[in-house]
N, C-alpha and C positions, 0 to 999 in steps of 0.2 A: 581482550580489546579495551583499550582506554577510551573514555569518553570525555571530551572537554567542551563545555559550553562557553563560548567566548562572545564578546561583543567588541564594537569599535568605540574608542581606541583600545587596543589590546593591553592586557596587564604586562608589567615588566618581565615577569617570569617566563613569558612565552619567547623571549629573545634567545634563550639557551636551548630551544627545541632542537633535537637531533635531526640530521637531514632526512627528508622524506620524499617520496614520490606521491603527489596529491591528485586525486580526482576530484573535480569541482562541479557542483550543480545542485539543483534542488532535489532532483531524483524522486519525484512523486510517482509512486507506483514501482520504482526499481525494476522497470521493464527491460527487455532484451537490449534496447538501445542504451540505457543507463548501464546495464551490466557490462556492455562492451567497453565502456568508459572505465568503470571500476576495475574490470579484469585487466585492462592494459596497465593501469596504475599499479596493480599488485604484481603483475608480471615484471614490470620495470623495477620495482622495488626489490624483488627477489633476485633479479640478475645483477642489480647494482649494489646490493648490500645496504639498502635504504629502508626506512619505515614505510610501510604501505598505509597510506592515509586517505580519508575521505572527508570533504567538506560539504556539508548540507546546510540549507538556510531555513530558518524557523522564525516566524510563521512564513507562509508562502509570500513571496515579493508581491504578487498581485493584491493580496489583502492589504498590505501596507501602503501600496500605491494607488489604492482605490479602484483597482480593476479586477475585483474579486471574481465575478462571473461564475459563481458556484464554487470557488476554490476554498471556501471555508470548510468544506467537506474534502477528505483526503482519500486517496486510493490506498496510501500507506501512511497512517499516522506516525509520528516520530518513533514511538516504541517499536512498532513493526518494521520501520525502515532500519533502525539500529540493528535489529536481529538479522535482516537481510544483508547488511553490510558485514556483520560478523560471519555469516555463511560464505560471503564472497572473499574472506580472507583479509579484511582490513585489520591492521594493528592499532590504529588510532582513528577516531572520528572527531571532527571539529563541528559542533553544532553552532553555526554562526547566527547570532540574533540579527534578524533583518528588521531594522527599525528606521525611522526617519533620518537619524544621523548617518547610519551606514548607507543608506540610499543616496545620500548627497556627496559621497566621496568620489573623487575622480579616478579613472582607471589607473593612472600613475600611482595615486595614493594606495589604491588596492594592492598593487604590486609591492611597493616600497614598505608600507606600513602593516600589511597583513601577511602576504605570502612569504616575503623574505623573513619576516619576524618568526614565522612558523617553520623555518628551515627548508623551505621548498627547493629541491634540486631538479625536480621534474614535475611538470603538470600535465594532466590529461583532461580535456574538455570535449564536449560534443560540438559538432559542426555549427549549431545555432547558439552557442554559448554567448551571453552578453553580460557585461558587468559595468559598474561605475555609474555615475549620475546619468539619468535618462537612457540607460543602456548604451552609452557611448562606445564602450569597449567591445570588441569583438574577439572571436577566436584568433584571428590572424594578428589582431592588435596585441593580444596577450603575448604572442610569439615575439613580436617586435620589442615590446616593453621588457620582456625578460631575457632578451638575447645574451646579455652579458652575465646573467646569474643562473638561469635554469633553461632546460629544454621544455618544449611544449609538443605534445602529440594531440592532433585534432582528428577525432573519430568521425567518419562519414555517417550519413543516415543508414539506418537498417530498415529492412522491410520484411513483411511476412503477409501472406494471403493477398499480395498485390497492394498492400497498404504500408505507408511508412510507419514505422513503430514510433508511437508518441503517446504521452499521457492523454492528449486530447482524443485520439482514436480509442484508447482503452475505455475512457469515460463514455464515449458514444456507443460503443459496443454494449457496455453494461446498461446504459439507458434503453437500449433496444432489446435487452434480454439475451444478447448473443454472448453468453458466457464462454462458449467454446472459442470464439474469436478472441475474447479478451484473454483467455489462457494462452493462445498462440502468440499474442503480442507481449505478454508478460514472461513467458517461459515457465509458467506454473499456473495452477488454478487460482482464480481471484478468491480472497478470503476476507472475512471480517471476524472480529472477536467481540465477546460480550459475556455478561453474567446471566445465569438462568434465574429468572424471577417468577414469582407467583402470578398466574393469569386468572382467568375466570373458571378454569378446571373443566370447561365444557367438553373438550376433546375426550377426556377421560370417560365421560358418561356415554359417549357414542362409539367407544372402542378404539379410539385413535388419541391416546395420550401424547401431549407435546410438551417440548421443553421451550418455554417462552424466553427468548434471548434478547436482553436489553444492551444495545451497543454501548461499550464504555468509552468509545472514541467517536469523532464525527467522521463516519466512513461515507464514501459514495456506495450507495447500495443499488443492485440491479433493479430494472423495472418491476413493478408489481406483477405477481404470478407465482406459479408452483415450479419448484426446482427439485432435481435429484442432486443431493449434496453428500459430502462427507463431514462428519462432526468429530473434531478431535477433543477427547475428554481427558482431563488431567487425572493424575494419580490422586486418589482420595479415599478415606475411610477403608484402607485395606485393598483398594482396587488399584491395579496398575493402569498406567496411561493407555488409552485405547483410541482406536479410530472406528467410528461406526458409520454405516450407510444410513441415510435418512431421506425422507421426502419433506421439503420445506415450503411453507406458504409465506410469502411476503405480501402482505395485503391488509385490507380493512375489515375482513370478515363480513362481507355484505349480506350473507344470509341471516346473521344474527344482529348486526348493528344497524340501527335506523338512522343514526346520524354520522356524519364523516368524522372520523378520529384519526389519530397519528397511526401510520402504518406499523405492523408488528411483524417480527420474525418468530415463526412457530415451526419447530422441527419435530417430526415424528420419527424417532429412531427405530430402525428395523432391528428386530431380535435383541431387544434390550429391556431390562427391568432394573429399576433402581431410582433413587432420589438424587437429582442433580441440582437442587435449589442451592443458590450461592456459589456454584462452581463457575469458573471462567472457561469458556469453551471457544473453539475456533471453527468457523464454518467455511468449507470450500464449496463454491458454486461450480458444478460440473456440467449440468444439462438443464435446459429450460423445457418444461413439460407442457404447460399451458398458461393461458392468461387467467387471472382470477375472475370469477363470475358468481352472480347470485343464483342459488338453487331454490327450487319450488318445494321446500320442505327438507326435513331432517333425512328422510329415506333416500332421496335423490342425492343429497350431499354424501352420505355415507357410501353409497354405490360408487360415486366418483372417487372418493378418497381411496377406496380399495383398488380402483383401476390405477390411480396415481402411485399408490404403494407398489403395485405389481410392475408397473413400468419403471419406476426408479429402480427396484431390485434388479430388473432385467439389465438396465443400462449399466448400473454400478458393478454387477457381477461380470459383465462382458469386459 
């Protein structure tokens, strides 16, 4: 898969781009609604002998337009998003820099000086797609503007569990600890990646050693609490890549900490021994077990951790 980081105005060498079917959107989360857009573009490309291409915007338009609303954190930071595009079958990805200059172009300019320059012969967008200055352009407007040069498919809203599939609802589900619902909307378990770093090693002293994971991107993270998760371990030091069941605490460690600190991700891997420091791991959130709480001493904490471990093993083995 080729990856091109582009900005407006486009460089001259983009004028010779071979014809493509292009899925257009920010695609934060690459949820089932987004996948329906991308899958249609890939299918159109295959049946028409075109490149299967995806255009995503970076950073999120809301950040640039001053309407962040928490969008500085992503469901799928760019590197994760690119891997999901690859899995969906994209031949080419255009990472379009969303900056003030790009935000000011008209819908007609977007078509003439961006899409046509990229060789678009067919475009696929979601029903709520907006583009151009002040979001003046709509999905139907794109069809009109491109009528002489390319076709346009507009994908209707998708729904799961009685909810419209959207990044907003995925975020809300995660904020409420509803990771099963988030997985339904995404079409896969929600995951975050990070590097295992040294912590205070307190878990090891009470029989529950943990991998302390420092996020390497700004992810949306589920509500504070304890989860049954899967941890994807890379191949390293003679070890093959593995997937391990784990119980994870996302919280402030109130039993030990007297002052409010930054939340941490601590995963206790089941049936695993080894040194993971410095390894980049991926954590899939599968089940919410309980809210984080303060315990009246180490013995009470250890008892509850044992129950959490048993419950996580039961759920993950099932």
